[in-house]
N, C-alpha and C positions, 0 to 999 in steps of 0.2 A: 504492501498499501505507499503511496506517496501523498506527502503533503506539506502545503504549503505553509510557511508558521515565519512572522516576525518578531523580532527583538522587544516590542512595547509589548507581547502576550506574554513574554518573559518577564518584565519589567513593570514598578510602577514608577517610575518618574525621569524624567528625562536624562536626569546624570546619569542614575543606573542603566536608561539603554545604553548610555554613549560606550562605559565603564564596560555594559557583556558585549556590546559590538566587538571592544577591543579584543578583550579576551576571545572569543569563540576565534575573530580572525586571526590573531598572534600567537594564541596556544594551543588552543581544543584543535580545531578545525586541522593543520597542518601533521598535530601529529595524528588523529586520527586519520588521515590520509596516508601519511607515512606508515601506518603501520595494515593499509590495504582495507580499513575497515567502510572508507567510503571516499568515491573519486570524487575532486572539486577542483571549479574549471573557474578557476580566480577571476578570469575575465569577463566572462559570463556572470560569475558569482550562481552560478548553480552546484548545487551536490544532488553523487545518486550511491546509491550502492557499490559499494568496491568490493572486491575480491573474496575477501576474509568477512565483509557482511554478517551472512548468516550464522558467524560465531558466536557473537556477541545478539543477536536477537532474538533469543531465548531471554535475556537479560533484561531488553529492553523493554519486552512485549509483559513484562512480570511489573515492570518499572510503572509502566503506564495503564495497565488492570491495578496499582495497587499504589497511584498517585494518592488517593485522600488519606493513605494509611505514612507517607513519608514523613518524615520530621518539618517540621516550618521552616523554610524557606529555601528547598530543597529543588533545584532546578528541575 
């Protein structure tokens, strides 16, 4: 399943959105792409499933299914 989302859906105010976007682009996406969990087209700013995505899919499903049980502030 593919989905679009924006940083505004994950943050409460403009400063937090800016911080989140910086963290995502400079820390999280490069690491996930390097590990092969996702493919990131930086020019188009498009992220798709990488060749190793299936390895982390169960964890992502578990987190989504139980998001109401995660600690406050959990991404």
